[in-house]
SEPAGU-715257 format. One line per 4 residues: number of its first residue (from 1); their letters; for each residue x, y, z of N, C-alpha, C. Coordinates in Angstrom, 1 decimal. Example, Ala and Ser with C-alpha at 12.3 -4.5 7.8 and 13.67 -1.06 7.14 Angstrom:
! residues 2
1) as) 13.2/-5.7/7.8/12.3/-4.5/7.8/13.2/-3.3/7.8; 12.8/-2.2/7.1/13.7/-1.1/7.1/12.9/0.0/7.9
! end
This chain:
! residues 216
1) mvkf) 14.2/5.1/-19.3/14.0/6.4/-18.8/12.8/6.4/-17.8; 12.9/7.1/-16.7/11.8/7.1/-15.7/10.7/8.0/-16.3; 9.4/7.6/-16.1/8.3/8.3/-16.6/7.3/8.7/-15.5; 7.8/9.2/-14.4/6.8/9.5/-13.3/5.9/10.6/-13.7
5) keie) 6.4/11.7/-14.2/5.5/12.8/-14.5/4.4/12.5/-15.5; 4.9/11.7/-16.5/3.9/11.3/-17.5/2.8/10.4/-17.0; 3.2/9.5/-16.1/2.1/8.6/-15.5/1.3/9.4/-14.6; 1.9/10.2/-13.8/1.1/11.0/-12.8/0.1/11.9/-13.5
9) klvk) 0.4/12.4/-14.7/-0.6/13.2/-15.4/-1.8/12.4/-15.8; -1.5/11.1/-16.3/-2.6/10.2/-16.7/-3.5/9.9/-15.5; -2.8/9.7/-14.3/-3.6/9.4/-13.1/-4.4/10.6/-12.7; -3.8/11.8/-12.7/-4.5/13.0/-12.3/-5.6/13.4/-13.2
13) dksq) -5.5/13.1/-14.5/-6.5/13.3/-15.5/-7.8/12.5/-15.1; -7.5/11.3/-14.5/-8.6/10.4/-14.1/-9.2/10.8/-12.8; -8.3/11.3/-11.9/-8.7/11.7/-10.5/-7.7/12.6/-9.9; -8.0/13.8/-9.6/-7.1/14.7/-9.0/-6.7/14.3/-7.5
17) dtvl) -7.6/13.5/-6.9/-7.4/13.1/-5.5/-6.6/11.8/-5.3; -6.3/11.2/-6.4/-5.6/9.9/-6.2/-4.1/10.0/-6.2; -3.5/9.5/-5.2/-2.0/9.5/-5.0/-1.3/8.4/-5.8; -0.2/8.8/-6.5/0.5/7.8/-7.2/1.8/7.4/-6.4
21) vavs) 1.8/6.1/-6.1/3.0/5.5/-5.4/3.9/4.9/-6.5; 5.1/5.4/-6.5/6.1/4.8/-7.4/6.7/3.6/-6.8; 6.4/2.4/-7.4/6.8/1.2/-6.9/8.3/0.9/-7.3; 9.2/1.1/-6.4/10.6/1.1/-6.8/11.3/-0.2/-6.4
25) ktkp) 10.5/-1.3/-6.1/11.1/-2.6/-5.8/12.1/-3.1/-6.9; 13.2/-3.6/-6.5/14.3/-4.1/-7.4/15.0/-3.0/-8.2; 14.6/-1.7/-8.0/15.2/-0.7/-8.8/16.3/0.0/-8.0; 17.4/0.4/-8.7/18.5/1.0/-7.9/18.2/2.4/-7.5
29) ieli) 19.0/2.9/-6.5/18.8/4.2/-6.0/19.0/5.3/-7.0; 19.8/5.0/-8.1/19.9/6.0/-9.1/18.6/6.3/-9.9; 17.8/5.2/-10.1/16.5/5.4/-10.8/15.5/6.0/-9.8; 15.6/5.7/-8.5/14.8/6.3/-7.5/15.0/7.8/-7.5
33) eeay) 16.3/8.2/-7.5/16.6/9.7/-7.5/16.2/10.3/-8.8; 16.2/9.6/-9.9/15.7/10.2/-11.2/14.2/10.4/-11.1; 13.5/9.4/-10.5/12.0/9.6/-10.3/11.7/10.7/-9.3; 12.5/10.9/-8.3/12.4/12.0/-7.3/12.5/13.3/-8.1
37) ddga) 13.5/13.4/-8.9/13.7/14.6/-9.7/12.6/14.9/-10.7; 11.9/13.8/-11.0/10.7/13.9/-12.0/9.4/14.2/-11.2; 9.5/14.3/-9.9/8.3/14.7/-9.1/7.8/13.6/-8.1; 8.4/12.4/-8.1/7.9/11.4/-7.2/8.3/11.7/-5.8
41) rvfg) 7.4/11.5/-4.9/7.6/11.7/-3.5/7.3/10.5/-2.6; 6.4/9.6/-3.1/6.0/8.5/-2.4/6.5/7.2/-3.1; 7.2/6.4/-2.4/7.8/5.2/-3.0/7.3/3.9/-2.3; 7.1/2.8/-3.1/6.7/1.6/-2.5/7.7/0.5/-2.7
45) enrv) 8.0/-0.2/-1.6/9.0/-1.3/-1.6/8.3/-2.6/-1.1; 8.7/-3.7/-1.7/8.1/-5.0/-1.3/8.8/-5.7/-0.1; 10.1/-5.4/0.0/10.9/-6.2/1.0/11.6/-5.2/2.0; 11.5/-5.6/3.2/12.0/-4.7/4.3/13.5/-4.5/4.1
49) qelv) 14.2/-5.6/3.8/15.7/-5.5/3.6/16.1/-4.5/2.5; 15.3/-4.6/1.4/15.6/-3.6/0.3/15.2/-2.2/0.7; 14.2/-2.1/1.4/13.7/-0.7/1.9/14.8/-0.1/2.7; 15.3/-0.9/3.7/16.3/-0.3/4.6/17.6/0.0/3.9
53) akfs) 18.0/-0.9/3.0/19.3/-0.7/2.2/19.2/0.6/1.4; 18.1/0.9/0.8/17.9/2.0/-0.1/17.7/3.3/0.7; 16.8/3.3/1.7/16.3/4.5/2.2/16.8/4.9/3.7; 17.5/4.0/4.3/18.0/4.3/5.7/18.9/5.5/5.6
57) enkk) 19.6/5.7/4.5/20.6/6.8/4.4/20.2/7.8/3.3; 19.5/7.3/2.3/19.2/8.1/1.1/17.8/8.8/1.1; 17.1/8.7/2.2/15.7/9.2/2.2/15.8/10.7/2.4; 15.1/11.4/1.4/15.0/12.9/1.6/13.9/13.2/2.5
61) edmk) 13.9/14.4/3.0/12.9/14.8/4.0/11.5/14.7/3.6; 11.2/15.0/2.3/9.9/15.1/1.8/9.4/13.8/1.1; 10.2/12.7/1.3/9.9/11.4/0.8/9.0/10.6/1.8; 8.1/9.8/1.3/7.4/8.8/2.1/7.7/7.5/1.5
65) iyli) 8.0/6.5/2.4/8.3/5.1/1.9/7.3/4.2/2.5; 6.6/3.5/1.6/5.5/2.6/2.1/6.0/1.1/1.8; 5.8/0.3/2.8/6.0/-1.2/2.6/4.8/-1.8/2.0; 4.8/-2.3/0.8/3.6/-2.8/0.2/3.6/-4.3/0.0
69) gqlq) 4.8/-5.0/0.3/4.9/-6.4/0.2/4.5/-7.1/1.5; 4.4/-8.4/1.5/4.0/-9.2/2.6/5.1/-9.0/3.7; 4.7/-8.8/4.9/5.6/-8.6/6.0/5.7/-9.8/6.9; 7.0/-10.3/7.1/7.2/-11.4/8.0/7.4/-10.9/9.4
73) snkv) 7.0/-11.7/10.4/7.1/-11.2/11.8/8.5/-10.8/12.2; 9.5/-11.5/11.7/10.9/-11.3/12.1/11.4/-10.0/11.5; 10.7/-9.4/10.6/11.1/-8.1/9.9/10.3/-6.9/10.4; 9.4/-7.1/11.4/8.5/-6.0/11.8/9.3/-4.9/12.4
77) kkav) 10.3/-5.2/13.3/11.0/-4.2/14.0/11.6/-3.2/13.0; 12.3/-3.6/12.0/12.9/-2.7/11.0/11.9/-2.0/10.1; 10.8/-2.7/9.8/9.7/-2.1/9.0/9.1/-0.9/9.8; 8.9/-1.1/11.1/8.4/0.0/11.9/9.4/1.1/12.0
81) myad) 10.6/0.8/12.1/11.6/1.9/12.2/11.8/2.7/10.9; 11.7/2.1/9.8/12.1/2.8/8.5/10.9/3.1/7.6; 9.8/2.4/7.7/8.7/2.7/6.8/7.8/3.8/7.3; 7.2/4.6/6.5/6.2/5.6/6.9/4.8/4.9/7.0
85) ries) 4.6/3.9/6.3/3.3/3.2/6.3/3.6/1.7/5.9; 2.8/0.8/6.6/2.8/-0.6/6.2/1.5/-0.9/5.6; 1.5/-1.2/4.3/0.2/-1.3/3.6/-0.3/-2.8/3.5; 0.4/-3.7/4.1/0.1/-5.1/3.8/-0.1/-5.9/5.1
89) vdsi) -0.9/-5.3/6.0/-1.2/-6.0/7.3/-2.3/-7.0/7.0; -1.9/-8.3/7.3/-2.8/-9.4/6.9/-3.2/-10.3/8.0; -2.9/-10.0/9.2/-3.3/-10.9/10.3/-3.4/-10.1/11.7; -4.1/-10.6/12.6/-4.2/-10.1/13.9/-2.8/-10.2/14.6
93) alld) -2.1/-11.3/14.4/-0.8/-11.5/15.0/0.2/-10.4/14.5; 0.1/-10.0/13.3/0.9/-9.0/12.7/0.6/-7.6/13.3; -0.7/-7.4/13.5/-1.1/-6.1/14.2/-0.5/-6.0/15.6; -0.6/-7.1/16.3/0.0/-7.1/17.7/1.5/-6.8/17.6
97) kint) 2.2/-7.5/16.7/3.6/-7.3/16.6/4.0/-5.9/16.3; 3.3/-5.3/15.3/3.6/-3.9/14.9/3.3/-3.0/16.0; 2.2/-3.2/16.7/1.8/-2.4/17.9/2.9/-2.4/19.0; 3.4/-3.6/19.2/4.5/-3.7/20.3/5.7/-3.0/19.8
101) eagk) 6.2/-3.2/18.6/7.4/-2.6/18.2/7.3/-1.1/18.0; 6.2/-0.6/17.6/6.0/0.8/17.5/6.0/1.5/18.9; 5.4/0.8/19.8/5.4/1.3/21.2/6.8/1.5/21.8; 7.7/0.6/21.4/9.1/0.7/21.9/9.8/1.9/21.4
105) inkk) 9.4/2.5/20.3/10.0/3.7/19.8/9.1/4.9/19.8; 8.0/4.8/20.6/7.0/5.8/20.7/6.5/6.3/19.3; 6.2/5.4/18.5/5.7/5.7/17.1/4.3/5.2/17.0; 3.4/6.0/16.4/2.1/5.5/16.0/2.2/5.1/14.6
109) meil) 2.2/3.8/14.3/2.5/3.3/13.0/1.2/3.3/12.1; 1.4/4.0/11.0/0.3/4.1/10.0/0.2/2.8/9.2; -1.0/2.2/9.1/-1.1/0.9/8.4/-2.4/0.9/7.5; -2.4/-0.1/6.6/-3.5/-0.4/5.8/-3.8/-1.9/6.1
113) levn) -5.0/-2.3/6.1/-5.3/-3.8/6.2/-5.4/-4.3/4.8; -4.8/-5.4/4.5/-4.9/-6.0/3.2/-6.1/-6.9/3.0; -6.9/-6.7/2.0/-8.1/-7.4/1.7/-7.8/-8.4/0.6; -8.0/-9.7/0.8/-7.9/-10.7/-0.3/-9.3/-10.7/-1.0
117) ssne) -9.4/-9.7/-1.9/-10.7/-9.4/-2.5/-11.2/-10.4/-3.5; -10.2/-11.2/-4.0/-10.6/-12.2/-5.0/-10.6/-13.6/-4.4; -10.3/-13.7/-3.1/-10.4/-14.9/-2.4/-9.5/-16.0/-3.0; -8.3/-15.6/-3.3/-7.3/-16.5/-3.9/-6.4/-17.1/-2.9
121) eqks) -6.2/-18.4/-2.9/-5.5/-19.1/-1.8/-4.0/-18.7/-1.8; -3.4/-18.4/-2.9/-2.0/-18.0/-3.0/-1.7/-16.6/-2.5; -2.8/-15.8/-2.3/-2.6/-14.5/-1.9/-2.8/-14.3/-0.4; -2.1/-13.3/0.2/-2.3/-13.0/1.6/-3.4/-12.0/1.7
125) gfkt) -3.8/-11.7/2.9/-4.9/-10.7/3.1/-6.1/-11.4/3.8; -6.9/-10.5/4.4/-8.1/-11.0/5.1/-9.1/-11.4/4.0; -9.7/-12.6/4.1/-10.5/-13.2/3.0/-12.0/-12.8/3.0; -12.5/-12.6/4.2/-14.0/-12.4/4.3/-14.2/-11.0/4.8
129) reev) -15.4/-10.5/4.5/-15.8/-9.1/5.0/-15.7/-9.1/6.6; -16.2/-10.1/7.2/-16.2/-10.2/8.7/-14.8/-10.2/9.2; -13.9/-10.9/8.6/-12.5/-10.9/9.0/-11.9/-9.4/8.9; -12.2/-8.7/7.8/-11.7/-7.3/7.7/-12.3/-6.4/8.8
133) lsaa) -13.6/-6.5/8.9/-14.3/-5.7/9.9/-13.8/-6.0/11.3; -13.6/-7.2/11.6/-13.1/-7.6/13.0/-11.7/-7.1/13.2; -10.8/-7.2/12.1/-9.4/-6.7/12.2/-9.4/-5.2/12.4; -10.3/-4.5/11.7/-10.4/-3.1/11.8/-10.8/-2.7/13.3
137) ryaf) -11.8/-3.3/13.8/-12.2/-3.0/15.2/-11.0/-3.3/16.2; -10.3/-4.3/15.9/-9.1/-4.7/16.8/-8.0/-3.6/16.6; -7.8/-3.2/15.4/-6.7/-2.2/15.1/-7.0/-0.8/15.8; -8.3/-0.4/15.7/-8.7/0.9/16.3/-8.4/0.9/17.8
141) alkn) -8.4/-0.2/18.4/-8.2/-0.3/19.9/-6.8/-0.3/20.3; -5.9/-0.4/19.3/-4.4/-0.5/19.7/-3.8/0.9/19.7; -3.0/1.0/20.8/-2.5/2.4/21.1/-1.5/2.9/20.1; -0.7/2.0/19.5/0.4/2.5/18.6/0.2/2.2/17.2
145) inlv) -1.1/1.9/16.8/-1.5/1.7/15.4/-2.4/2.8/15.0; -2.2/3.3/13.8/-3.1/4.2/13.1/-3.6/3.6/11.8; -4.8/3.0/11.9/-5.4/2.4/10.7/-6.0/3.5/9.9; -5.5/3.7/8.7/-6.0/4.8/7.8/-6.7/4.2/6.6
149) glmt) -6.7/2.9/6.3/-7.4/2.4/5.2/-7.2/1.0/4.8; -7.6/0.6/3.6/-7.5/-0.7/3.1/-6.7/-0.8/1.8; -6.1/-2.0/1.6/-5.4/-2.2/0.3/-5.8/-3.5/-0.2; -5.8/-3.6/-1.6/-6.1/-4.9/-2.2/-5.3/-5.0/-3.5
153) vgpl) -5.1/-6.2/-4.0/-4.4/-6.5/-5.3/-5.5/-7.2/-6.1; -5.6/-6.7/-7.3/-6.6/-7.3/-8.2/-6.3/-8.8/-8.5; -7.3/-9.5/-9.0/-7.2/-10.9/-9.3/-6.0/-11.2/-10.2; -5.3/-12.3/-10.0/-4.1/-12.7/-10.8/-4.7/-12.9/-12.2
157) ggde) -4.1/-12.2/-13.2/-4.6/-12.4/-14.6/-6.0/-12.0/-14.8; -6.6/-11.2/-13.9/-8.0/-10.8/-14.0/-8.3/-10.0/-15.2; -9.5/-10.2/-15.8/-9.9/-9.2/-16.8/-10.6/-8.0/-16.1; -11.0/-7.1/-16.9/-11.5/-5.8/-16.3/-12.7/-6.1/-15.4
161) eknr) -13.6/-7.0/-15.8/-14.8/-7.2/-15.0/-14.5/-7.9/-13.7; -13.5/-8.8/-13.7/-13.1/-9.5/-12.4/-12.4/-8.4/-11.5; -11.5/-7.6/-12.1/-10.9/-6.5/-11.4/-11.9/-5.6/-10.7; -12.9/-5.2/-11.5/-13.9/-4.3/-11.0/-14.7/-4.9/-9.8
165) kafl) -15.0/-6.2/-10.0/-15.8/-6.8/-8.9/-14.9/-6.8/-7.6; -13.6/-7.1/-7.7/-12.8/-7.2/-6.5/-12.6/-5.8/-5.9; -12.5/-4.8/-6.8/-12.3/-3.4/-6.3/-13.6/-2.9/-5.6; -14.7/-3.1/-6.2/-16.0/-2.7/-5.6/-16.3/-3.4/-4.3
169) ytkd) -15.9/-4.6/-4.2/-16.0/-5.4/-2.9/-15.2/-4.7/-1.8; -14.0/-4.3/-2.2/-13.1/-3.7/-1.2/-13.7/-2.3/-0.8; -14.1/-1.6/-1.8/-14.7/-0.2/-1.6/-15.9/-0.3/-0.7; -16.7/-1.3/-0.8/-17.9/-1.5/0.0/-17.5/-1.7/1.5
173) ifde) -16.5/-2.5/1.7/-16.0/-2.7/3.1/-15.4/-1.4/3.6; -14.7/-0.7/2.8/-14.1/0.6/3.2/-15.2/1.5/3.6; -16.3/1.6/2.9/-17.4/2.5/3.2/-18.1/2.1/4.5; -18.2/0.8/4.7/-18.8/0.3/5.9/-18.0/0.7/7.1
177) iskt) -16.7/0.5/7.1/-15.9/0.9/8.2/-15.9/2.4/8.5; -15.9/3.1/7.4/-15.9/4.6/7.5/-17.1/5.2/8.1; -18.2/4.4/8.2/-19.4/4.9/8.8/-19.2/5.3/10.3; -18.3/4.5/10.9/-18.0/4.7/12.3/-16.6/5.2/12.6
181) hpls) -15.6/4.9/11.7/-14.2/5.3/11.8/-13.8/5.8/10.4; -13.9/7.0/10.1/-13.6/7.5/8.7/-12.2/7.1/8.3; -12.1/6.4/7.2/-10.8/6.0/6.6/-10.5/7.0/5.5; -9.2/7.1/5.2/-8.8/8.1/4.1/-8.1/7.5/3.0
185) vlsm) -7.6/6.2/3.1/-6.8/5.6/2.0/-7.4/4.3/1.5; -7.7/4.2/0.2/-8.2/3.0/-0.4/-7.2/2.7/-1.5; -6.2/1.8/-1.2/-5.1/1.6/-2.1/-5.4/0.4/-3.0; -5.8/0.7/-4.3/-6.2/-0.3/-5.3/-5.6/0.1/-6.6
189) gmsg) -5.1/-0.9/-7.4/-4.7/-0.6/-8.7/-3.2/-0.6/-8.9; -2.8/-1.3/-10.0/-1.3/-1.3/-10.3/-1.2/-1.0/-11.8; 0.0/-1.2/-12.4/0.2/-0.8/-13.8/-0.9/-1.3/-14.8; -1.4/-2.5/-14.6/-2.3/-3.0/-15.6/-3.8/-2.7/-15.3
193) dwet) -4.2/-2.2/-14.1/-5.6/-2.1/-13.8/-5.9/-0.8/-13.0; -5.0/0.1/-13.0/-5.2/1.3/-12.2/-6.4/2.2/-12.6; -6.7/2.2/-13.9/-7.8/3.0/-14.4/-9.1/2.5/-13.8; -9.3/1.1/-13.9/-10.5/0.5/-13.3/-10.6/0.8/-11.8
197) aiec) -9.4/0.7/-11.1/-9.4/0.9/-9.7/-9.9/2.3/-9.3; -9.4/3.3/-10.1/-9.8/4.7/-9.8/-11.3/4.8/-10.0; -11.9/4.2/-11.1/-13.3/4.3/-11.3/-14.1/3.7/-10.2; -13.4/2.7/-9.4/-14.1/2.1/-8.3/-13.8/2.8/-7.0
201) gste) -13.1/3.9/-7.0/-13.0/4.7/-5.8/-11.6/4.7/-5.2; -10.6/4.1/-5.9/-9.2/4.1/-5.3/-8.7/5.5/-5.1; -8.1/5.7/-3.9/-7.4/7.0/-3.6/-5.9/6.9/-3.7; -5.4/5.7/-4.0/-4.0/5.5/-4.2/-3.7/4.3/-5.1
205) vrig) -2.9/4.6/-6.2/-2.5/3.5/-7.1/-1.0/3.3/-6.9; -0.6/2.0/-7.1/0.8/1.6/-6.9/1.3/1.1/-8.2; 2.2/2.0/-8.8/2.6/1.7/-10.2/4.1/1.6/-10.3; 4.6/0.5/-10.8/6.1/0.4/-11.0/6.5/0.3/-12.4
209) taif) 6.0/-0.7/-13.1/6.5/-1.0/-14.5/6.3/0.1/-15.4; 5.1/0.8/-15.4/4.8/1.9/-16.3/5.7/3.1/-16.0; 6.3/3.2/-14.8/7.2/4.3/-14.4/8.6/4.0/-14.7; 9.0/2.8/-14.2/10.5/2.4/-14.2/10.8/1.5/-15.3
213) ggrs) 9.8/0.9/-16.0/10.1/-0.1/-17.0/10.1/-1.5/-16.4; 10.2/-2.5/-17.2/10.1/-3.9/-16.7/11.2/-4.3/-15.7; 11.0/-5.4/-15.0/12.0/-5.9/-14.1/12.7/-7.1/-14.6; 14.0/-7.2/-14.4/14.8/-8.4/-14.9/14.5/-9.5/-13.9
! end
């Protein structure tokens, strides 16, 4: 059974201003519709192919669909066409490609820069503060890009203290950029660490398992 309303209440009890993204990756459209009926309006998908298959025809007018997984350059065109936001922008080359494809359809593509806040080799994202700041400056200069914030994933298998360190590091960069270009979205926290993320300033949590149950 889908538990969107139940999880949303927990999130709102912690912070009224934090948006709950229902991570629907690998879940069938029937469960997505159930979550919608339970109040979910923002959904997160990991793969462009799956996002298009589910939402190119079944997307309701008040739904927002965010791409939260790593984006390959050969999938950018469809991501720009069908996603409301790309939350996993992790390179200058990807910024350029998104800007080009968005320009072709006269769209200003909303994006987040992904921060590798735990500096793990197996993770995507900008690894250093200067890389993030440089990418942000570059993004603000692009005509068809609307940089609204930052995203990070907590350390793999991280305990609360490691999670907190990663989240506060990302929040610090977020605040630094916002001094000159106010950002509105700080996407941090998933099913296992969202409470810590909110304590560290997250404005958006991405929760799948707690809403939809485990994945096979």
